[in-house]
C-alpha positions as CSV (number, residue, x, y, z in Angstrom):
1,X,-23.6,4.4,21.0
2,X,-25.6,6.4,23.9
3,X,-27.7,9.3,23.0
4,X,-26.3,11.1,26.1
5,X,-22.8,11.3,24.6
6,X,-20.6,14.2,25.4
7,X,-17.2,15.4,24.2
8,X,-15.8,14.8,27.6
9,X,-17.0,11.4,27.8
10,X,-15.5,10.7,24.5
11,X,-12.3,12.0,25.4
12,X,-12.0,9.9,28.5
13,X,-12.7,6.6,25.9
14,X,-9.7,8.3,23.8
15,X,-7.6,8.5,26.8
16,X,-7.7,4.8,27.7
17,X,-7.6,3.5,24.0
18,X,-4.2,2.0,23.4
19,X,-4.7,2.9,19.6
20,X,-4.5,6.4,20.4
21,X,-1.0,6.3,20.7
22,X,-0.6,5.8,16.8
23,X,-1.8,9.1,16.1
24,X,1.8,10.3,17.1
25,X,3.2,8.4,14.5
26,X,1.7,10.6,11.7
27,X,2.5,14.3,10.5
28,X,-0.9,16.2,10.4
29,X,-1.3,20.0,10.3
30,X,-2.4,21.6,13.7
31,X,-6.2,22.3,13.8
32,X,-7.1,19.8,10.8
33,X,-9.5,16.9,11.1
34,X,-8.5,14.6,8.4
35,X,-11.5,12.6,6.8
36,X,-9.8,11.8,3.8
37,X,-7.6,8.8,4.5
38,X,-9.7,6.7,2.0
39,X,-8.4,8.9,-1.0
40,X,-4.9,9.8,0.3
41,X,-3.7,8.7,3.8
42,X,-1.6,11.2,6.0
43,X,2.2,11.3,6.0
44,X,4.2,8.9,8.6
45,X,6.7,10.5,10.3
46,X,9.9,9.0,8.9
47,X,8.6,9.0,5.4
48,X,10.3,12.2,4.4
49,X,13.3,11.1,5.9
50,X,13.4,7.8,4.1
51,X,12.8,9.5,0.8
52,X,15.7,11.9,1.4
53,X,17.8,8.8,2.4
54,X,17.1,7.4,-0.8
55,X,17.9,10.5,-2.6
56,X,20.9,11.8,-0.8
57,X,22.6,8.7,0.3
58,X,21.5,5.5,-1.7
59,X,21.2,7.5,-5.1
60,X,23.7,10.4,-4.3
61,X,26.5,8.4,-3.0
62,X,25.7,4.4,-4.0
63,X,24.9,5.6,-7.5
64,X,24.0,2.5,-9.7
65,X,25.5,0.2,-7.2
66,X,22.3,0.8,-4.8
67,X,20.3,-1.7,-7.0
68,X,22.2,-4.2,-5.5
69,X,23.8,-2.6,-2.2
70,X,20.5,-1.2,-1.1
71,X,18.2,-3.7,-2.3
72,X,16.3,-1.5,-4.7
73,X,16.1,-4.5,-7.2
74,X,14.2,-6.8,-4.8
75,X,12.0,-3.9,-3.1
76,X,8.6,-4.8,-4.9
77,X,8.7,-8.3,-3.6
78,X,10.1,-7.4,-0.2
79,X,7.3,-4.8,0.2
80,X,4.8,-7.2,-1.4
81,X,5.7,-9.7,1.2
82,X,5.1,-7.1,4.1
83,X,1.8,-6.1,2.6
84,X,0.9,-9.8,1.9
85,X,0.5,-10.2,5.8
86,X,-2.4,-7.7,6.0
87,X,-4.1,-9.8,3.2
88,X,-3.9,-13.3,4.0
89,X,-1.0,-13.8,1.5
90,X,1.5,-16.6,1.3
91,X,5.0,-15.4,0.7
92,X,6.0,-14.5,-3.0
93,X,2.3,-14.0,-4.0
94,X,2.2,-10.2,-3.8
95,X,4.2,-7.5,-5.6
96,X,4.1,-3.7,-5.1
97,X,4.2,-2.3,-8.5
98,X,2.7,-0.3,-11.3
99,X,-0.8,1.3,-10.6
100,X,-4.1,-0.4,-9.8
101,X,-5.6,0.2,-13.3
102,X,-2.5,-1.6,-15.0
103,X,-2.4,-4.3,-12.5
104,X,-6.2,-4.8,-13.1
105,X,-5.5,-5.1,-16.6
106,X,-3.0,-7.8,-16.1
107,X,-5.3,-9.7,-13.5
108,X,-8.1,-9.7,-16.0
109,X,-5.9,-10.8,-18.9
110,X,-4.6,-13.6,-16.8
111,X,-8.2,-14.6,-16.0
112,X,-9.3,-14.6,-19.7
113,X,-6.4,-16.4,-20.9
114,X,-6.7,-19.3,-18.5
115,X,-10.6,-19.6,-19.0
116,X,-9.9,-19.7,-22.8
117,X,-7.7,-22.5,-22.2
118,X,-10.1,-24.5,-19.9
119,X,-13.6,-23.1,-21.2
120,X,-13.4,-21.3,-24.3
121,X,-17.3,-20.5,-24.4
122,X,-16.6,-18.2,-21.2
123,X,-16.1,-14.8,-22.7
124,X,-18.1,-12.3,-20.2
125,X,-16.3,-10.2,-17.6
126,X,-18.7,-9.2,-15.0
127,X,-18.5,-6.3,-13.1
128,X,-20.6,-3.8,-11.0
129,X,-22.5,-0.8,-12.6
130,X,-21.7,1.2,-9.2
131,X,-17.8,0.1,-9.4
132,X,-15.0,2.7,-9.5
133,X,-15.2,3.8,-13.3
134,X,-11.5,2.9,-14.0
135,X,-12.5,-0.6,-13.4
136,X,-15.3,-0.7,-15.9
137,X,-13.2,1.3,-18.3
138,X,-10.3,-1.4,-18.1
139,X,-12.6,-4.2,-18.6
140,X,-14.2,-2.7,-21.5
141,X,-11.1,-1.7,-23.2
142,X,-9.5,-5.2,-22.7
143,X,-12.6,-6.7,-24.3
144,X,-12.2,-4.4,-27.2
145,X,-8.6,-5.1,-27.5
146,X,-9.3,-8.8,-27.6
147,X,-12.0,-8.5,-30.1
148,X,-10.2,-6.2,-32.4
149,X,-7.3,-8.6,-32.6
150,X,-9.3,-11.6,-32.8
151,X,-9.7,-13.2,-36.1
152,X,-12.5,-15.7,-34.8
153,X,-16.3,-15.0,-35.8
154,X,-19.2,-15.4,-33.8
155,X,-19.3,-14.8,-30.1
156,X,-17.2,-11.7,-28.8
157,X,-15.8,-10.8,-25.6
158,X,-18.1,-8.3,-23.6
159,X,-18.6,-7.0,-20.2
160,X,-21.7,-7.0,-18.5
161,X,-22.7,-5.0,-15.5
162,X,-24.5,-6.1,-12.3
163,X,-26.4,-4.3,-9.5
164,X,-25.8,-6.2,-6.1
165,X,-25.5,-9.5,-4.8
166,X,-29.0,-11.0,-6.3
167,X,-27.8,-9.5,-9.6
168,X,-24.6,-11.1,-9.5
169,X,-25.8,-14.6,-8.7
170,X,-28.5,-14.3,-11.5
171,X,-25.7,-13.4,-14.0
172,X,-23.6,-16.4,-13.5
173,X,-23.6,-18.8,-15.9
174,X,-21.6,-20.9,-18.5
175,X,-20.4,-17.5,-20.4
176,X,-19.0,-15.9,-17.5
177,X,-15.1,-15.9,-17.3
178,X,-14.3,-13.5,-14.7
179,X,-16.0,-11.3,-12.1
180,X,-14.2,-8.0,-11.2
181,X,-15.6,-6.5,-7.7
182,X,-14.3,-3.7,-5.4
183,X,-14.3,-5.4,-1.9
184,X,-15.6,-2.2,-0.4
185,X,-17.6,0.3,-2.8
186,X,-15.6,3.7,-3.4
187,X,-18.7,5.7,-2.9
188,X,-21.1,4.2,-0.5
189,X,-18.6,2.2,1.6
190,X,-20.7,-1.1,1.3
191,X,-18.7,-4.4,1.5
192,X,-19.1,-7.7,-0.3
193,X,-18.7,-10.9,1.9
194,X,-15.5,-12.0,0.3
195,X,-15.6,-15.8,1.4
196,X,-19.3,-16.5,0.2
197,X,-19.1,-14.4,-2.9
198,X,-16.1,-16.2,-4.2
199,X,-17.3,-19.2,-3.3
200,X,-20.3,-18.6,-5.6
201,X,-18.4,-17.4,-8.3
202,X,-16.1,-20.4,-8.3
203,X,-19.4,-22.7,-8.1
204,X,-20.6,-21.3,-11.3
205,X,-16.9,-21.9,-13.1
206,X,-15.7,-18.4,-13.1
207,X,-12.8,-16.6,-11.5
208,X,-12.6,-13.5,-9.4
209,X,-10.6,-10.3,-9.3
210,X,-11.0,-8.3,-6.1
211,X,-10.1,-4.7,-6.1
212,X,-8.9,-3.8,-2.5
213,X,-8.4,-0.1,-2.7
214,X,-10.8,1.0,-0.1
215,X,-10.3,-2.2,1.9
216,X,-6.5,-3.0,2.3
217,X,-5.2,-1.6,5.6
218,X,-8.8,-0.8,6.9
219,X,-10.6,-3.9,7.2
220,X,-9.2,-7.7,7.9
221,X,-8.6,-9.5,4.5
222,X,-7.7,-13.3,4.0
223,X,-7.2,-14.0,0.1
224,X,-6.0,-17.5,0.9
225,X,-8.8,-18.5,3.1
226,X,-11.4,-17.1,0.7
227,X,-9.6,-19.0,-2.1
228,X,-9.5,-15.7,-4.4
229,X,-7.9,-15.8,-7.7
230,X,-6.5,-12.2,-8.3
231,X,-6.4,-9.0,-6.0
232,X,-5.3,-5.6,-6.8
233,X,-5.2,-2.5,-4.9
234,X,-3.5,0.9,-3.9
235,X,-1.1,2.0,-1.1
236,X,-1.8,5.6,-0.9
237,X,-5.0,5.2,1.1
238,X,-5.2,3.5,4.4
239,X,-1.7,2.2,3.9
240,X,-0.3,5.9,3.8
241,X,2.4,5.4,1.0
242,X,2.1,8.8,-0.4
243,X,0.3,10.7,-3.4
244,X,0.4,8.2,-6.3
245,X,2.5,5.4,-4.5
246,X,2.8,2.3,-6.5
247,X,0.0,-0.4,-6.1
248,X,-0.1,-3.9,-5.6
249,X,-1.2,-7.1,-7.2
250,X,-1.8,-10.4,-5.4
251,X,-2.0,-13.6,-7.6
252,X,-3.0,-16.9,-5.9
253,X,0.1,-19.2,-6.5
254,X,-2.0,-21.7,-8.4
255,X,-2.3,-19.3,-11.2
256,X,1.4,-18.2,-11.3
257,X,2.6,-20.7,-13.9
258,X,-0.4,-20.2,-16.3
259,X,-0.3,-16.6,-16.9
260,X,1.6,-15.1,-19.5
261,X,2.1,-11.4,-19.0
262,X,0.3,-9.2,-21.3
263,X,2.7,-6.4,-20.7
264,X,5.7,-8.5,-20.9
265,X,8.5,-5.8,-19.9
266,X,12.0,-7.0,-18.7
267,X,11.3,-6.9,-15.1
268,X,8.9,-9.7,-15.5
269,X,11.5,-11.9,-17.5
270,X,13.0,-15.0,-15.7
271,X,16.5,-13.7,-16.0
272,X,16.3,-9.9,-16.8
273,X,19.9,-9.0,-17.0
274,X,20.5,-11.9,-19.5
275,X,19.3,-9.5,-22.0
276,X,17.7,-12.6,-23.8
277,X,16.3,-12.2,-27.3
278,X,12.9,-13.7,-26.4
279,X,10.7,-13.8,-23.4
280,X,10.6,-16.1,-20.9
281,X,8.4,-15.3,-17.9
282,X,9.7,-15.3,-14.2
283,X,8.2,-18.4,-12.5
284,X,6.7,-16.5,-9.4
285,X,5.0,-13.3,-8.7
286,X,7.5,-11.5,-10.4
287,X,6.0,-12.1,-13.8
288,X,3.4,-9.8,-12.9
289,X,5.8,-6.8,-13.0
290,X,6.6,-4.7,-16.1
291,X,9.4,-2.4,-16.0
292,X,12.1,-0.6,-13.9
293,X,10.2,0.4,-10.5
294,X,10.2,3.9,-8.9
295,X,12.3,3.4,-6.1
296,X,11.7,6.6,-4.2
297,X,8.2,6.0,-3.9
298,X,8.4,2.2,-3.2
299,X,10.8,3.2,-0.1
300,X,8.3,5.7,1.4
301,X,5.5,2.9,1.3
302,X,7.6,0.9,3.8
303,X,7.2,3.6,6.6
304,X,3.4,2.9,6.3
305,X,3.2,-0.4,6.1
306,X,5.4,-0.9,9.2
307,X,3.0,1.2,11.3
308,X,0.0,-0.7,9.7
309,X,1.7,-4.2,10.6
310,X,2.6,-3.0,14.3
311,X,-1.2,-2.1,14.7
312,X,-3.4,-5.1,15.6
313,X,-6.0,-4.9,12.7
314,X,-8.7,-6.5,14.6
315,X,-8.5,-3.6,16.9
316,X,-8.4,-1.1,14.0
317,X,-11.4,-2.7,12.6
318,X,-13.2,-2.5,15.9
319,X,-12.5,1.2,16.3
320,X,-13.4,1.7,12.7
321,X,-16.8,0.4,13.3
322,X,-17.1,2.2,16.5
323,X,-16.1,5.6,15.1
324,X,-18.6,5.1,11.9
325,X,-21.3,4.4,14.5
326,X,-20.4,7.5,16.3
327,X,-20.3,9.6,13.2
328,X,-23.7,8.4,12.0
329,X,-25.5,8.8,15.5
330,X,-24.1,12.3,15.9
331,X,-25.0,13.4,12.4
332,X,-28.5,12.0,12.7
333,X,-28.8,13.7,16.1
334,X,-27.2,16.9,16.0
335,X,-27.5,17.7,12.2
336,X,-31.1,16.4,12.0
337,X,-33.5,18.5,9.6
338,X,-30.8,19.5,7.0
339,X,-31.5,16.9,4.2
340,X,-28.5,14.5,4.9
341,X,-29.4,11.0,3.7
342,X,-27.0,7.9,5.1
343,X,-26.1,5.9,1.9
344,X,-23.4,3.5,4.1
345,X,-25.0,0.6,5.3
346,X,-25.3,0.5,9.2
347,X,-24.9,-3.5,9.3
348,X,-21.1,-3.8,10.5
349,X,-20.6,-6.7,8.4
350,X,-21.8,-4.8,5.0
351,X,-19.5,-1.8,5.2
352,X,-15.8,-0.8,5.1
353,X,-14.1,2.1,6.7
354,X,-15.7,5.3,5.3
355,X,-19.3,6.8,5.8
356,X,-21.1,8.6,3.1
357,X,-24.2,11.0,3.0
358,X,-26.1,12.2,0.3
359,X,-27.2,16.1,0.0
360,X,-28.3,18.1,-3.0
361,X,-25.5,20.4,-2.2
362,X,-22.9,18.1,-1.0
363,X,-20.2,19.6,-3.0
364,X,-20.3,23.0,-1.4
365,X,-20.7,21.7,2.0
366,X,-17.9,19.8,1.8
367,X,-15.8,23.0,0.5
368,X,-17.1,24.7,3.4
369,X,-15.8,22.0,5.7
370,X,-12.8,21.9,4.2
371,X,-12.2,25.8,4.6
372,X,-13.0,25.0,8.2
373,X,-10.2,22.6,8.6
374,X,-12.3,19.4,8.3
375,X,-11.2,17.6,5.2
376,X,-13.6,15.1,3.6
377,X,-14.2,14.8,0.0
378,X,-17.1,14.6,-2.6
379,X,-18.2,12.1,-5.0
380,X,-21.0,12.2,-7.5
381,X,-24.2,12.2,-7.4
382,X,-24.3,14.5,-4.2
383,X,-22.3,12.4,-1.9
384,X,-20.1,13.7,1.1
385,X,-17.7,11.2,2.1
386,X,-15.7,10.9,5.0
387,X,-13.0,8.2,5.5
388,X,-12.4,6.8,9.1
389,X,-8.9,5.9,9.6
390,X,-8.5,4.7,13.4
391,X,-4.5,4.9,13.3
392,X,-4.9,8.9,13.6
393,X,-8.5,9.9,14.1
394,X,-10.1,9.8,17.7
395,X,-13.5,10.1,19.1
396,X,-13.3,13.5,20.0
397,X,-12.1,14.2,16.2
398,X,-15.5,12.7,15.2
399,X,-17.2,14.8,17.6
400,X,-15.6,18.2,16.5
401,X,-16.0,17.4,12.9
402,X,-19.7,16.9,13.2
403,X,-20.0,20.2,15.2
404,X,-18.3,22.0,12.4
405,X,-21.0,20.6,9.9
406,X,-23.9,21.4,12.2
407,X,-22.7,24.8,12.3
408,X,-22.1,25.0,8.7
409,X,-25.6,23.6,8.0
410,X,-27.2,25.6,10.9
411,X,-25.7,29.2,9.5
412,X,-25.9,28.2,5.8
413,X,-22.3,28.9,5.5
414,X,-21.9,26.5,2.5
415,X,-23.7,29.1,0.2
416,X,-20.8,31.4,0.1
417,X,-20.3,31.8,-3.8
418,X,-16.8,30.5,-3.8
419,X,-18.0,27.0,-2.4
420,X,-19.8,26.5,-5.8
421,X,-16.3,26.7,-7.8
422,X,-15.4,23.1,-8.9
423,X,-11.9,22.4,-8.1
424,X,-10.3,19.8,-10.7
425,X,-10.0,17.2,-7.9
426,X,-12.9,16.7,-5.7
């Protein structure tokens, strides 16, 4: 980016960018610059109408018949195959179901069971110290559950934490069963090289679970090309599925037959409506499901997925990299001297699609920005985080957002008492 940037020059670039047209596909309030799509994507036009169709027509008129006539029963797999096109998945490897937390539990349980059959000495779950906390909690909870139910004596299952690539490679030994990594770090935006990291993990004899919560819909992904084992993630961030929309789980087809569902609900049964007295798992990705699915939420996901599939993911990635570069340059030139420290990697291959800065008063600054219509979010410790979503953000949006940030810092507007009051959700 040139240091001679102006808002007018950026506006000309926006006008010539074919991706700019996608902004019309979303409903955003007038006067708001939305930089929080990495936590909750914007509302796609048509999503509210789709939800109303499910409620008034399919439920209201079709009633119970809609499980068959409206395709409710097959929706998790139909949408999973759509999403799979963004993940490098083969048909019938992806299901949209449950939450990321539950899907991570299933994937880790599957990996431990597989490793116990093949290499019983492998009882370590490796994950990042800086991983999203629920990923660590679930790994620790699973290890504790297995140990509490085991009658074996001696070596127990345990969770070990690593710090970066060198730490990971040093920890990979004959005791490691599975490695759980977030492709893009939730706080800093740093990104693992999926291909190289998966190869290193497999070279040690371990399996890998990728958390794609901050990657799906934001960066190009090819799980099969990387030869990954499992992946999980949410649909409410860059995929614009709506608040709390169901998550997804991807399982490499080679693992389908070996996994016995630890949460063996009837929807994962081979023939759920036979009401059999014993459990026989489905022989495909359906075996990773649990119970009855939330149809209205699932239906809304499809609207965002269709938009994502219509866009060129390589172009989305290119714009993301450009917009983050622009954000960094503008902050460092127009907000210099105010104590903002970049914590996101500058290198393109090493970052996802959000950018983060550290400041000792990060929470108050974000609160002031939100009050001025620039919506980012805050993460401990002291991190201001901005999601860059090229489907509805432009270069002039970035310029205007940084101008608001500069004004707030220059005038000390963030020092107002109300900005120090912590909300339940930050």
